[in-house]
VMD Tcl script that draws the C-alpha trace (Angstrom):
set ca {
  {-2.09 26.46 18.85}
  {-0.88 24.56 16.39}
  {0.97 21.97 18.41}
  {3.70 21.63 15.03}
  {5.77 18.40 16.42}
  {2.18 17.00 16.34}
  {1.14 17.91 12.67}
  {5.06 16.28 10.94}
  {4.82 13.41 13.85}
  {1.29 12.73 12.71}
  {2.52 13.28 8.89}
  {5.29 11.04 8.92}
  {2.86 8.15 10.33}
  {0.42 8.76 7.61}
  {3.34 8.66 4.29}
  {4.45 5.11 7.25}
  {0.59 3.89 6.27}
  {0.93 5.43 3.04}
  {5.03 4.76 2.17}
  {3.66 0.07 2.24}
  {0.53 -0.02 0.38}
  {2.01 2.13 -2.05}
  {5.18 0.38 -2.64}
  {3.13 -3.00 -2.84}
  {0.65 -1.12 -6.07}
  {3.90 0.29 -7.96}
  {5.95 -2.68 -7.88}
  {3.00 -4.59 -9.12}
  {1.93 -1.87 -11.92}
  {5.25 -1.41 -12.91}
  {5.62 -5.19 -14.01}
  {2.18 -6.12 -15.14}
  {1.51 -2.06 -16.94}
  {-2.35 -2.38 -15.84}
  {-4.14 -0.61 -12.15}
  {-4.76 -3.43 -9.32}
  {-8.35 -2.18 -7.34}
  {-8.47 -5.76 -5.49}
  {-5.05 -4.09 -4.01}
  {-7.56 -3.17 -1.35}
  {-8.52 -6.46 -1.23}
  {-5.48 -7.18 0.28}
  {-5.54 -5.24 2.24}
  {-8.54 -5.89 3.81}
  {-7.28 -9.60 3.73}
  {-4.45 -8.78 5.34}
  {-6.26 -6.51 8.34}
  {-8.54 -9.85 8.64}
  {-6.21 -12.92 8.61}
  {-3.81 -10.45 11.27}
  {-7.28 -10.39 13.62}
  {-7.92 -14.60 13.47}
  {-4.36 -14.83 14.29}
  {-3.93 -11.97 16.82}
  {-7.78 -12.48 18.57}
  {-8.97 -15.45 17.81}
  {-6.18 -18.06 18.20}
  {-4.65 -15.07 20.63}
  {-1.45 -15.50 19.28}
  {-0.75 -12.19 19.33}
  {0.36 -9.03 17.20}
  {3.75 -10.31 15.96}
  {2.15 -13.53 14.56}
  {-0.82 -11.60 13.09}
  {1.83 -9.31 11.11}
  {3.88 -12.62 9.53}
  {0.05 -13.64 9.40}
  {-1.37 -11.05 7.53}
  {1.92 -10.62 5.28}
  {1.93 -14.68 4.09}
  {-1.83 -14.42 3.49}
  {-2.49 -11.60 1.69}
  {1.34 -12.24 -0.57}
  {-0.27 -16.01 -1.42}
  {-3.81 -14.34 -2.62}
  {-1.75 -11.84 -4.76}
  {0.32 -14.38 -6.42}
  {-2.15 -17.05 -6.79}
  {-4.01 -13.87 -8.37}
  {-2.05 -13.48 -10.83}
  {-1.28 -16.87 -11.78}
  {-4.82 -17.83 -11.75}
  {-6.68 -14.89 -13.08}
  {-3.91 -11.93 -14.92}
  {-2.06 -13.89 -16.61}
  {-4.84 -16.13 -18.52}
  {-5.97 -13.07 -19.53}
  {-2.98 -11.41 -20.74}
  {-1.84 -14.34 -22.42}
  {-5.28 -14.15 -24.13}
  {-4.36 -10.21 -25.30}
  {-6.91 -8.80 -22.56}
  {-6.06 -5.13 -23.09}
  {-5.67 -3.18 -20.12}
  {-9.54 -2.20 -19.77}
  {-10.13 -5.36 -19.65}
  {-7.31 -6.76 -16.94}
  {-8.67 -3.67 -14.68}
  {-12.29 -4.53 -15.00}
  {-11.00 -7.85 -14.04}
  {-9.15 -6.62 -10.79}
  {-12.43 -4.62 -9.81}
  {-14.46 -7.55 -10.64}
  {-11.88 -9.50 -8.26}
  {-11.76 -6.98 -5.63}
  {-16.28 -7.79 -5.42}
  {-15.41 -11.77 -5.38}
  {-12.63 -11.08 -1.76}
  {-14.54 -8.45 0.10}
  {-17.71 -10.38 -0.23}
  {-15.87 -13.60 0.43}
  {-14.48 -11.97 3.75}
  {-17.59 -10.13 4.44}
  {-19.28 -14.32 4.13}
  {-16.12 -15.48 6.62}
  {-16.06 -12.56 9.34}
  {-19.43 -10.58 8.68}
  {-20.07 -7.34 7.69}
  {-20.01 -5.84 11.48}
  {-16.80 -3.58 12.48}
  {-14.30 -5.62 14.72}
  {-11.94 -4.37 16.83}
  {-7.96 -5.90 17.79}
  {-7.98 -5.29 22.02}
  {-4.58 -5.00 21.79}
  {-3.84 -2.15 23.93}
  {-1.14 0.21 22.99}
  {1.16 2.13 25.26}
  {0.69 5.77 24.81}
  {3.40 8.41 25.54}
  {4.94 11.89 25.68}
  {7.33 12.64 23.79}
  {8.24 16.45 24.46}
  {5.21 18.15 22.94}
  {4.42 15.24 20.68}
  {2.10 12.23 22.06}
  {3.24 9.20 20.79}
  {1.52 6.01 20.62}
  {3.56 1.88 20.23}
  {2.08 0.89 17.46}
  {2.89 4.40 15.74}
  {5.97 3.57 16.49}
  {6.10 0.35 14.88}
  {4.47 1.73 11.99}
  {6.91 3.81 11.37}
  {10.21 1.05 12.24}
  {8.10 -1.47 10.28}
  {7.72 1.56 6.92}
  {11.53 2.44 6.86}
  {12.86 -1.36 7.42}
  {10.35 -2.30 4.38}
  {12.04 0.32 2.05}
  {15.23 -0.61 3.19}
  {14.90 -3.92 1.97}
  {13.17 -3.21 -0.74}
  {15.96 -0.77 -1.90}
  {19.02 -3.08 -1.39}
  {16.64 -6.21 -2.96}
  {16.16 -4.41 -6.33}
  {19.83 -2.22 -6.48}
  {21.76 -5.91 -5.06}
  {20.00 -9.38 -5.18}
  {19.50 -10.94 -8.24}
  {15.89 -10.90 -8.80}
  {15.64 -7.32 -7.99}
  {17.84 -6.60 -10.56}
  {15.84 -9.21 -12.81}
  {12.82 -6.93 -12.16}
  {14.17 -3.82 -12.73}
  {15.36 -5.24 -15.99}
  {11.84 -6.78 -16.87}
  {9.57 -3.57 -16.24}
  {12.48 -1.83 -18.45}
  {12.40 -3.79 -21.01}
  {10.65 -7.07 -21.19}
  {12.44 -8.43 -24.33}
  {15.74 -7.54 -23.69}
  {15.25 -9.20 -20.11}
  {13.53 -12.02 -21.73}
  {16.89 -12.63 -24.14}
  {19.59 -12.14 -21.54}
  {17.42 -15.38 -19.67}
  {15.56 -14.41 -17.21}
  {12.28 -16.14 -16.23}
  {10.31 -13.19 -16.93}
  {6.82 -15.42 -15.45}
  {8.52 -16.07 -12.06}
  {10.05 -12.30 -11.28}
  {6.80 -11.32 -11.89}
  {5.12 -13.59 -9.45}
  {7.27 -13.20 -6.58}
  {6.77 -9.30 -7.38}
  {2.79 -9.99 -6.55}
  {3.89 -11.81 -3.87}
  {5.36 -9.05 -2.55}
  {3.21 -6.74 -3.69}
  {0.49 -8.07 -2.18}
  {2.17 -8.99 1.29}
  {2.51 -5.57 1.28}
  {-0.68 -4.68 0.95}
  {-1.62 -7.37 3.55}
  {0.96 -5.43 6.28}
  {-0.60 -1.97 5.46}
  {-4.03 -3.52 6.27}
  {-3.36 -4.99 9.35}
  {-2.12 -1.37 10.50}
  {-4.76 0.34 9.65}
  {-7.29 -2.04 11.39}
  {-4.80 -1.97 14.61}
  {-4.84 1.73 14.69}
  {-9.08 2.04 13.36}
  {-11.29 -0.95 13.13}
  {-11.76 -3.28 11.02}
  {-14.74 -3.78 7.85}
  {-15.12 -5.72 4.76}
  {-14.34 -1.53 3.01}
  {-11.66 -1.25 4.79}
  {-9.35 -0.94 1.89}
  {-10.57 1.01 0.56}
  {-9.99 3.38 2.60}
  {-6.30 3.26 2.38}
  {-6.86 2.77 -1.78}
  {-7.78 5.77 -3.18}
  {-4.81 7.93 -1.23}
  {-2.35 5.02 -2.13}
  {-3.24 5.82 -5.74}
  {-2.71 9.04 -4.86}
  {0.75 8.57 -4.02}
  {1.48 6.08 -7.02}
  {0.23 8.94 -9.72}
  {2.04 11.09 -7.65}
  {5.51 9.56 -7.54}
  {4.81 8.45 -11.05}
  {3.55 5.35 -11.60}
  {6.09 2.36 -11.22}
  {8.47 4.26 -9.84}
  {9.40 2.23 -6.38}
  {11.56 5.65 -5.18}
  {9.11 8.67 -6.40}
  {6.43 6.36 -4.42}
  {8.67 6.94 -1.52}
  {8.26 10.00 -1.47}
  {4.94 10.89 -2.57}
  {4.07 8.58 0.48}
  {5.61 11.32 3.06}
  {4.41 14.29 0.72}
  {0.36 13.44 0.56}
  {0.91 12.61 4.37}
  {2.07 16.09 5.72}
  {-0.46 17.38 2.90}
  {-3.65 15.57 4.09}
  {-2.12 16.64 8.14}
  {-1.53 20.29 7.19}
  {-5.01 19.66 5.81}
  {-6.80 18.77 9.21}
  {-5.27 21.86 10.52}
  {-6.46 24.27 8.08}
  {-10.05 22.28 7.60}
  {-10.21 22.46 11.89}
  {-9.68 26.36 11.81}
  {-12.38 26.77 9.11}
  {-14.62 24.50 11.07}
  {-14.67 21.78 8.01}
  {-15.98 18.59 8.88}
  {-12.06 16.12 8.84}
  {-13.49 14.27 6.37}
  {-12.73 16.44 4.03}
  {-9.12 16.06 4.61}
  {-8.68 13.36 2.23}
  {-9.89 16.28 -1.09}
  {-7.04 18.05 -0.06}
  {-3.83 15.46 -0.75}
  {-6.16 15.05 -4.59}
  {-5.95 18.89 -4.96}
  {-2.29 19.04 -4.30}
  {-2.30 15.67 -6.96}
  {-4.32 17.46 -9.43}
  {-2.17 21.03 -9.35}
  {1.09 18.82 -8.81}
  {0.33 16.71 -12.67}
  {-0.59 19.89 -14.58}
  {2.64 21.81 -13.47}
  {4.68 17.96 -14.02}
  {2.34 15.63 -15.60}
  {5.06 12.76 -15.23}
  {4.71 12.53 -11.18}
  {8.14 12.57 -9.42}
  {9.64 9.78 -11.22}
  {12.16 11.75 -13.28}
  {13.89 12.66 -10.07}
  {14.71 9.16 -9.61}
  {15.00 8.14 -13.34}
  {17.23 5.21 -12.35}
  {14.84 3.25 -10.43}
}
mol new
graphics top color blue
foreach p $ca { graphics top sphere $p radius 0.5 }
foreach p [lrange $ca 0 end-1] q [lrange $ca 1 end] { graphics top cylinder $p $q radius 0.2 }
display resetview
């Protein structure tokens, strides 16, 4: 018998992870208009910086969370200021910028491998587990869901209520009009890259705490993150939130189906991409039209 309550809870956990990682990718694409493949390495760096603070310095997981957020955010903003912005000013096309993100990602990945090694590492934190009715719950999973909801709430309020959030929305909708209105587009984009990369690092930390660390960790999350971003409507904040839980649910139901069919659960990601392909054939714009205000 399938424990559907557990499946739904696991879907919420998976969706929460994808929410954090996809919102960051969506925000940077929304302003810069090119796909950032180095987003995977921002997640990897966040995981390793969290490991460094929690395990090597012995400061605990809360400090690891802060370190992952800040380290990845700083790296993302530096990458934009030092690499992508100069290329864009020199007339680089989307293809040039995309290739630059791939190359930069390789540099970051191999730098991480040289510093921490290529062998897998694990957090020593032991998370308590308990049963809530038919559902098996872990403390880490609850923190992940809580963090995702809090971050989504903060981002919603920031985009809707704050001056910086309104500047981000104005810049993404009409950069020329935003510039003529006195908005510092460079500053807005720099802040957006910091936030997007910081969220990526946070997602990487949660992924590493639930599994293990390796220099390829970011790519384990990046592919479904990209699927969430496209399904939600590239650049749509609220579309990404909805798509994260849709993909999370699809993956976990797919696991049940694969187990019943006697097929390896390694194909779980293929289920999500199959749904993505079908959705885009029927609705090429993804879920974006449902959230026109975003």
